C-alpha positions as CSV (number, residue, x, y, z in Angstrom):
1,M,90.9,104.2,91.7
2,S,89.1,107.5,92.1
3,P,91.1,110.3,93.7
4,A,88.3,110.8,96.1
5,V,88.9,107.4,97.7
6,P,92.4,108.1,99.1
7,R,91.1,111.4,100.4
8,L,88.2,109.7,102.1
9,V,90.6,107.2,103.7
10,E,92.9,110.0,104.8
11,R,90.0,111.9,106.4
12,A,88.8,108.7,108.1
13,F,92.3,108.0,109.5
14,A,92.4,111.5,110.9
15,N,89.1,111.1,112.8
16,P,89.8,109.6,116.2
17,W,86.1,109.2,117.1
18,L,85.4,107.1,114.0
19,L,88.6,105.0,114.5
20,L,88.0,104.4,118.2
21,S,84.3,103.6,117.7
22,L,85.2,101.1,115.0
23,T,87.7,99.6,117.4
24,C,85.1,99.0,120.0
25,L,82.6,97.7,117.4
26,F,85.1,95.1,116.3
27,W,85.9,94.1,119.9
28,G,82.2,93.9,120.7
29,G,81.8,91.6,117.7
30,N,84.5,89.3,119.2
31,V,81.8,88.3,121.8
32,V,79.7,86.8,119.0
33,A,82.8,85.2,117.4
34,A,83.7,83.5,120.7
35,R,80.3,81.9,121.1
36,E,79.8,81.0,117.5
37,A,83.2,79.3,117.4
38,I,82.0,76.5,119.8
39,G,82.0,73.3,117.8
40,E,83.4,75.0,114.7
41,I,87.0,75.6,115.7
42,S,88.8,74.6,118.9
43,P,90.0,77.5,121.2
44,M,93.7,77.1,120.7
45,T,93.3,76.6,117.0
46,L,91.5,79.9,117.0
47,V,94.2,81.6,119.2
48,T,97.2,80.3,117.2
49,G,95.5,80.8,113.9
50,R,94.6,84.3,114.8
51,W,98.1,85.3,115.6
52,A,99.6,83.3,112.7
53,L,97.5,85.2,110.2
54,A,98.1,88.6,112.0
55,S,101.9,87.9,112.1
56,V,102.0,87.1,108.4
57,V,100.1,90.3,107.4
58,L,102.2,92.4,109.8
59,L,105.5,91.1,108.6
60,A,104.4,91.6,105.0
61,G,103.3,95.2,105.6
62,A,105.4,96.4,108.6
63,R,108.6,94.4,108.2
64,R,110.7,97.6,107.8
65,A,109.3,99.2,110.9
66,F,110.1,96.0,112.9
67,V,113.6,95.7,111.6
68,A,114.3,99.4,112.2
69,D,113.0,99.0,115.8
70,W,114.8,95.8,116.5
71,P,117.9,97.4,118.1
72,V,115.5,99.1,120.6
73,L,113.3,96.0,121.2
74,A,116.0,93.3,121.5
75,P,117.3,94.3,125.0
76,H,113.8,94.1,126.3
77,W,112.8,90.6,125.0
78,P,112.1,89.1,128.5
79,R,109.7,91.9,129.3
80,L,108.2,91.7,125.7
81,F,107.8,87.9,126.2
82,L,105.8,88.3,129.4
83,T,103.7,91.3,128.0
84,G,102.8,89.4,124.8
85,F,102.0,86.2,126.6
86,F,99.7,87.6,129.3
87,G,98.2,90.4,127.3
88,F,97.5,88.4,124.1
89,T,98.0,84.6,124.4
90,A,96.7,84.0,127.9
91,Y,94.0,86.6,127.7
92,H,92.6,85.2,124.4
93,T,92.9,81.6,125.5
94,L,90.8,82.3,128.6
95,Y,88.4,84.5,126.6
96,Y,87.6,81.8,124.0
97,V,87.6,79.0,126.6
98,S,85.2,80.9,128.8
99,A,82.7,81.2,125.9
100,H,82.1,77.4,126.3
101,Y,80.7,78.0,129.8
102,T,79.2,81.4,130.0
103,P,76.7,83.4,127.8
104,G,77.9,86.1,125.5
105,L,76.1,88.7,127.6
106,H,78.3,87.8,130.5
107,I,81.4,88.0,128.4
108,A,80.4,91.4,127.1
109,I,79.7,92.9,130.6
110,L,82.5,91.3,132.6
111,Q,85.2,92.5,130.2
112,G,84.0,96.0,131.0
113,A,85.7,95.7,134.4
114,T,89.2,96.0,132.7
115,P,89.6,99.8,132.9
116,V,88.8,99.7,136.7
117,L,91.2,96.9,137.2
118,V,93.9,99.0,135.5
119,F,93.0,101.9,137.8
120,I,93.2,99.7,140.9
121,G,96.5,98.2,139.7
122,A,98.0,101.7,139.2
123,W,97.0,102.6,142.7
124,L,98.5,99.4,144.2
125,L,101.8,99.7,142.2
126,W,102.4,103.4,142.1
127,K,100.0,104.9,144.7
128,T,98.2,106.9,142.1
129,P,96.1,109.5,144.0
130,V,92.4,108.4,144.4
131,A,89.6,110.9,144.2
132,L,86.3,110.2,145.9
133,A,84.5,109.9,142.5
134,Q,87.1,107.4,141.4
135,A,86.7,105.2,144.5
136,I,82.9,105.3,144.1
137,G,83.2,104.5,140.3
138,C,85.4,101.5,141.1
139,L,82.9,100.2,143.6
140,L,80.0,100.6,141.2
141,T,81.8,98.7,138.5
142,L,82.9,95.9,140.8
143,T,79.3,95.6,142.0
144,G,78.1,95.2,138.4
145,V,80.7,92.4,137.9
146,V,79.6,90.6,141.1
147,L,76.0,91.0,140.0
148,V,76.7,89.2,136.8
149,G,78.8,86.5,138.6
150,A,75.8,86.0,141.0
151,R,73.3,85.8,138.0
152,G,71.4,88.6,139.6
153,D,71.0,86.8,142.9
154,F,73.5,87.9,145.6
155,S,72.5,84.9,147.7
156,Q,74.6,82.8,145.4
157,L,77.8,84.5,146.7
158,A,77.5,82.8,150.0
159,A,77.3,79.5,148.3
160,M,80.2,80.4,145.9
161,Q,78.2,79.1,143.0
162,F,80.2,81.0,140.4
163,N,80.3,79.9,136.8
164,I,83.7,78.7,135.8
165,G,83.5,80.7,132.5
166,D,82.9,83.9,134.5
167,I,85.9,83.2,136.7
168,A,88.1,82.5,133.6
169,L,87.0,85.7,132.0
170,L,87.7,87.7,135.2
171,V,91.2,86.2,135.3
172,A,91.6,87.1,131.6
173,S,90.6,90.7,132.4
174,I,93.2,90.8,135.2
175,F,95.8,89.6,132.7
176,Y,94.8,92.3,130.2
177,A,94.9,94.9,132.9
178,G,98.4,93.8,133.8
179,Y,99.3,94.1,130.1
180,S,97.9,97.6,130.0
181,L,99.9,98.6,133.1
182,A,103.1,97.1,131.6
183,L,102.7,99.4,128.6
184,R,103.9,102.2,130.9
185,F,107.4,100.7,130.4
186,R,107.1,100.1,126.7
187,P,110.5,100.3,124.9
188,A,111.0,103.5,122.8
189,A,110.1,101.8,119.6
190,S,107.4,102.8,117.1
191,P,103.9,101.6,118.0
192,L,103.8,99.4,114.8
193,G,107.2,97.8,115.4
194,F,106.2,97.1,119.0
195,F,102.9,95.5,117.9
196,V,104.7,93.3,115.4
197,A,107.0,92.1,118.3
198,L,104.0,91.3,120.6
199,A,102.2,89.5,117.8
200,L,105.2,87.3,117.2
201,V,105.4,86.6,120.9
202,A,101.7,85.7,121.0
203,L,102.1,83.3,118.1
204,I,105.2,81.6,119.6
205,T,103.7,81.3,123.1
206,S,100.5,79.9,121.8
207,L,102.2,76.9,120.2
208,P,102.7,74.9,123.5
209,L,99.1,75.5,124.5
210,L,98.0,74.3,121.0
211,G,100.3,71.2,121.5
212,Y,98.5,70.5,124.9
213,E,95.1,70.8,123.3
214,L,96.2,68.4,120.6
215,A,97.6,65.9,123.1
216,I,94.3,65.7,125.0
217,G,92.4,65.2,121.8
218,E,90.5,68.5,121.9
219,T,91.9,70.0,118.7
220,F,89.9,69.6,115.5
221,W,90.1,71.0,112.0
222,P,87.9,74.1,111.6
223,S,84.7,73.9,109.6
224,A,83.9,76.4,106.9
225,K,82.2,78.6,109.5
226,G,85.2,78.2,111.8
227,L,87.5,79.5,109.0
228,V,85.2,82.6,108.6
229,I,85.4,83.2,112.3
230,L,89.2,82.8,112.3
231,A,89.4,85.3,109.4
232,Y,87.2,87.8,111.3
233,V,89.1,87.7,114.6
234,A,92.4,88.0,112.8
235,I,91.4,90.9,110.6
236,F,89.0,93.0,112.7
237,P,89.5,92.6,116.5
238,T,93.3,92.0,116.0
239,L,94.8,93.9,113.1
240,L,92.3,96.7,112.4
241,S,91.4,97.4,116.0
242,Q,95.0,97.6,117.1
243,M,96.0,99.9,114.3
244,F,92.9,102.1,114.8
245,F,93.5,102.2,118.6
246,I,97.1,103.2,118.1
247,R,96.1,105.9,115.7
248,G,93.3,107.1,118.0
249,V,95.7,107.3,121.0
250,E,98.1,109.3,118.8
251,L,95.4,111.8,117.9
252,I,93.7,112.4,121.3
253,G,95.9,110.8,123.9
254,P,95.5,107.6,126.0
255,G,93.2,109.1,128.7
256,R,90.5,110.3,126.3
257,A,90.9,107.2,124.1
258,A,90.4,104.9,127.1
259,L,86.9,106.2,127.6
260,F,85.8,104.7,124.3
261,Y,86.4,101.3,125.8
262,N,83.1,101.7,127.6
263,L,81.4,101.1,124.3
264,T,82.8,97.6,124.1
265,P,80.6,95.9,126.8
266,A,77.5,97.8,125.6
267,L,78.0,96.8,121.9
268,G,78.9,93.3,122.9
269,A,75.7,93.0,124.9
270,I,73.7,94.3,122.0
271,F,75.4,91.8,119.6
272,A,74.8,88.9,122.0
273,T,71.1,89.8,122.1
274,V,70.6,90.3,118.4
275,F,72.9,87.6,116.9
276,L,73.0,85.0,119.6
277,H,69.4,85.5,120.7
278,E,70.3,85.6,124.3
279,Q,67.7,86.9,126.8
280,F,68.4,90.3,128.2
281,E,67.5,90.0,131.9
282,I,66.9,92.9,134.3
283,Y,70.2,92.1,136.1
284,H,72.1,92.4,132.8
285,I,70.8,95.9,132.3
286,T,71.6,96.8,135.9
287,A,75.0,95.3,135.7
288,L,75.8,97.1,132.4
289,V,74.7,100.4,133.8
290,L,76.9,99.8,136.9
291,V,79.9,98.7,134.9
292,I,79.9,101.5,132.3
293,G,78.7,104.2,134.8
294,G,81.4,103.2,137.2
295,V,84.1,103.5,134.7
296,V,82.8,106.8,133.4
297,M,82.6,108.2,136.9
298,A,86.1,107.0,137.8
299,E,87.6,108.3,134.6
300,K,85.7,111.5,133.9
301,L,84.5,112.9,137.2
302,G,87.5,111.5,139.1
303,R,90.0,113.2,136.8
304,R,88.0,116.4,136.9
């Protein structure tokens, strides 16, 4: 291997903007993976397989970090269990199930509400001070979410004609927001050791759901395309994204790193249009501007 290659990797791993942009790129690609998985691999096979592959790779490469952190992690297993279940297992189960009922564009835009849900949760739990710009930003983002749920027609709200996939995705976003808030009480372990623990929890807690899917006859062996999708979600949105995000937070802090999440719905919407050939309607553009603009206003102007 040329000496220039390790130096290039080292420089890339020291660039938070590159790492966090790649993280959002991979998360955006998960929108396409979720839709393309329909008929190729069942949702729980995808969830369990994702965390099985991730756990094998993590234990092979980060076993020492996990063992070293075990004395710190062990007393917190009930909390780790809940964090891993809601943040990873439940979130991804609802995410992939929702793809059977709602377009990729909706998946991309609705998941953009997560940062504002985190903000609202922090206010409800810890009475975090609310600036006017933050309140307006939350309102804009939630308006964008409602616009997507109403398919651009607010008259649907009165009739409660919500798509079940949209509702599942919003519940998933609430779970992930709860997971993000729970990270405030993360044990004093290394980020890598902590991630290994959550990956193992996600794998274990996915097994009963896989058993239920098998019992109702919805599980099927993945096709060749399904195996490619499984490999993608295990490597890119799971392993690389988490490692890149952890490193990015280490370099520039969680507040600045959180702003990069705004790229995820935008990239996901672009991917849904390009790769899934979904039609970009006016209300999609409006909702995307409201969601991303609201989060930026809440984070950037509100903090200022």
